[in-house]
N, C-alpha and C positions, 0 to 999 in steps of 0.2 A: 811780752814775756822777758823778764830780766833774770839772768843767772850770773852771779858773781860780777855784777856791774855791767853786763853786756845785754843790750836790748836786742834779743834775737829776732824780733818782729819789725825792726827798723830796716827799711829798704830804700834804695835810691830815689824812688818816686816821691818819697816824703820831702825831698829837697826842692821839688819843682811843683808842689801843690800850693794852693792858696797864695800867700805873698811871694812865692817863688815861681809862679806860673809865667811871668814875663822874663825870667832869667834865661841866658844862654845855657843850655843843658849839657853839662859834662858829668852829671851825676848818674844818669840812667844808661845802662849798657845796651841800648837798642840802636841799631845802625840808623844814622840820620837819613832823611829824604826817602823813607820807606813807609808803607809798602809801595812798590812800583806800580805804574798805571795798569799794566797788563794783569797784575795780581788783583788789584782792586776790581777790575772788570770781571774776573773769574768769580770773585766772592759775590759781587752784585748779581751775577747771573744765577747764583744759587738761591737767591731770595724768592724766586718764583716757586720754589718747592717747599716753602716753609709750612704749608698745611700738612705735609706728611711727616711722620716720625723720622729722625735721622737714621740713615743706613750707612754704616761705616765700612762695609765690605770692600768697596773699590779703593777707598783711601788706605785701608789696612794692607791690601794686596800691593798697592803702589809703594808703600813704605818697605814692605818685605822685598820687593824687586830691587829697590834702591840699595839695599844692603845685602842682597843675595841670600835671603833667608826664607824659610817657609812661613806662611802667615801665622802659624801656631806660636811663633817666637816674637810676635809683635802685639803690643797693646797701645791703642790710641788713648791719650789722656787730655784733660783740660789744662794744658801746660805742664811743664815738668813739676811744678809745685804740687799738683794733684798726685803725681806718682809718689812723691815723698810721703804723703799722707797714707796712700794705699800700702806702701811698704811697711810703714809704722804700725798700721792696724791689722794687716793681713798675715804678716810673717810672725811666726813664733820664735822669738829670739831671747836669749838670756843675758848676753853681754854685748850691746851695741857700742861701737866706737866710731867717732867722727874725727876725721883728720882736719885740723884747723891750722891757720885761718882759711875759711871757705864760706860759701853761701850758708847762711844760718838756718834756713828753713828745714833742712833735714833733721837737725837736732831739735828744733822747736816741735816738729811733727812727732818725733819719737817721744819727747817729754809729754806732749799732749796725750799720747796714747798710753801713758803710764810707765814708760821705760825709764830706767836710770841710765844715763848716757855718760860714757867715759870719753875723754878727749886725748888726742895726741896732738901736741902743739909743735908745729914746725917753726924753726927759729930764723930770725932775720939774718943772723951772722952766718947761717948755713945757706943763705939764699932761698929760704923757704922750700928747700928740696926735700923730697920724701926719702926717708931711711926706712925701708920695710921692716927692719929689725925692731923699730920703735913701737910697732903695733903689737899689743899683747897677743900671745899665742892662742889664748882661749877666747878671743873675740869671735863671736859667731855672726856678726854683721859689721862690716866696715864700709864707711862712706868716704869718698874722696872725689874732688873735682879735678877735671883735666880738659883744657887748661883751667887752672884754679881761679875762681873769683874770691878775693880781690887781688891776689898776688900776681896774676898773669903768668904764673909759672906753668910750663908744659912739662909734665913728668914723662920720662921714657915709658912706653907701653910695657917694656920688659920689667921695669921696677914695680909697676902696679900689678902686673900679672903674678909677681912673686908673693903678693898678699893672698892669693887664692889658696884655700885649704879645703879638704873634704869636710862637709858639714858647715861651711862658712858661706854666707852670702856677701859678695863683693860688689858694692854699688859704685859705679863710676858715672859721675855727672859730666856729660860731654855737651852741655848746653851751648858752649862757645866753640866747639871743635870745628864747626863749618866756617869759622872765621880764621882758621889756621891754614895757610897754604898747603895744599895736598893732604890736608887732614893728617899730618904726621902724628904718629903715636896714638892714633885712634884704635879703640878696641871694639867699636861697633861692628857687627858682622862676624866677630870671632865666636866660634862654638867650641874651642878647645880649652877654654879657661873655666874650670869648674866653679859653679856658683855665681858666674858673672851676670850682673844686671847693668845694662847701659841705659842711661836716660839721655834723650835728646829733646831740644826745644826748637820750635820753628818761629818763636816770637822775637828772637834777638836780631838775626840777620835780615829777617823780612819785615820787621816793624809791626808785629801782630800781637803786642802785649795785651791789647784790649780784646782780642778775639779768643785767646787761651787755647793753644794747641801745641802738643808735644807727643812723645811716645816713649815706650819702654821696649827694650830688646832683651830677652832672657830665655831660659829654657822653657819649653811648653808647660811644664808643671808649675813653674813660678808664675808664668803669665796667667794660667788658669786660677791660681790662688788670688792674684791681684784683681782679676776680672770679676770674681765673685764678690769682692769688696766694693766694687763700683756700683753706683746707682744705675738704673736703666737710662739709656740714651745719654751718656755723660758728655758726649762731644756734639756740639750743634752742627746743623747742616752747613752753615757758612764756614765753620772751622774745618769740617771734613773736606769741603771743596778746596780750602787753602792748603790743607795737608797734601792732597793729591797733586795740586799745582806745584807746590814747593819741592817736591821730589822728582819732578819731571826733568828730562834731559836739559831743556832750556833753562830751568831754574838752577840746576846744578852747575851749569856752565857760568851763569851769571854770578852765583855765589862764589865760585872759584875765582872769578875775576875780581869780585869785591874783596876777597880775602887778601889778594896781592896788593890791592889799593890800600886796604887797612894797614898792612904791614909797612908800606911806604909812608903813610901818614903817621903811623906810630913811631917810626924812626925819626921823622921830623920833630915830633913832639918830644921824644926822649932827648934828642940833640939840644933842643931849646931848654929843656929842664936842666940838663947838665951844666948849662951856663950859670946856674944858681948854686953851684956846689959851694962857693965861698960863703953862702948864706946858711950852710948846713943842710941843704936839700940833697937827698939821696934817692935814687930810683931803684926800686927792687927789680931784680931781673936776672937774666935777660927776660924781658916781657915778650910774650908770644900771643896774648889775647887782644881783644879790641879795647883794652883799657890798661892803665899802668897804675902801680901803687907807689906813692912817694912818701918818704918820711922827712919831716923837717921840724925844727924847734918852733914853738908857738903856732902849731898848725891850726888849732882851734880859732885863734885870732885871725890868722891868714884866711881861713874859710869864711869867717864873718865879714872881713873886709872885701873879699871877692864878691860876696853877695851884694854889698853896696855898690860895687863896680860893675854889676850886671851878670855875674857868672855863678852857677851852682855846681858844686863839686860834692862828692860823697865823703862823709866823715868815716874814719876808719875804726873808731873806738867801739863800735857795736860788734865787731868781729872778735871772737875769742882768739887770743894770741897777739892782738894789736892794742894800741892805746891811743890817746888823743894826739899823738905826734904823727899820725898817718892819715893820708887822704888818697882816695881813688879817683882817677880822672879818665873819663871815656875818651877814646880816640875820635877826633873829628877832622874835617878837611883843613888844609893848610891855612886858609884865610882865617877860619875860626881859631885855630891854634895860635896863629900869630897875634891875634887880638887878645887871646887869653894870656899869652906870655907877657904882653905889655901890662895887662891887669895884675898878673902875679907879681911882676916887678914892683908895682905900686903897692900891692897888698903887703908884700914883705917889708917894704919901707914903713908903711903905716903900723904894722905889727911890732916892728923893732922900736919905733918911737913911742908906741903906747905901752910897751912892756908886756904885751900878751893880753891877758884878760880872760874871763871865763869863756867856756865853749858856748857857741850858739846851738841851741837845742831845737 
């Protein structure tokens, strides 16, 4: 789906399919070396029950306990992407607004459902920070990510809460919030913000993109509307087992530890990137997610040369509000980052000598 030159259905996995399958992956925002062994075992154990239809009651109750909510405020989904489709199809809205740059699937789902979507574009010169006043007062559905993909900006919870209005649904995509130490600025679990809908994904931190598991937290009446739009048994038995496992005390402790490790690895990556400031490279920030957004001249050519040097990165021009001079980089361990920085140095030299060239598509 293209709107005004932006391919809303292009995602990071496209960078590592087919001829990119052997590349070092800095394009997909899934934590490396996951899922851990204990989680794979839990999922494998669930396979003995595949003859029965999925029963999501235990997993739903576990998610509710994790956030201190009643089960009526929880809906399990086949990844956060399904939740965007349910919201677009089930809710009766007149003027949906999506705050960009951000994950493009919410807008794509709204357009597929026949809605005309307005955009609020956050600006690089403002650090991609949210100004609540920029959102039209008559918007009855507002979608924003926190921390935002691809900018890695973590908006203050108070600023996002200022977007709430009577009669407005406020959708906050917190797919990467568990990668933020102490989940600062999280709205999940809040019941005092009118119209609040929080989306969470378990695929990023736990490496379960192929299993598809996430959930929605919202008022019971909103959950009921979304549930009516779901097909029967929408979440598989292995995914339900994963959901229950990933919100256990053991998993939460492991995720908290991983968040601090990601923060340290991100600081190492950013420090290395800043060494290329003389080449015009700039890091959007401060970055708070498990990825960073960088702007640089000839980014399309740099990305192409990085592929020949063995590294896949995410192009930025498919995100509304960005153009071909932006790239998104997933945070990886220091050894991988050091190898990438050496490749980036070479790619920048090659791009400079070649004079750029067309973007690799």
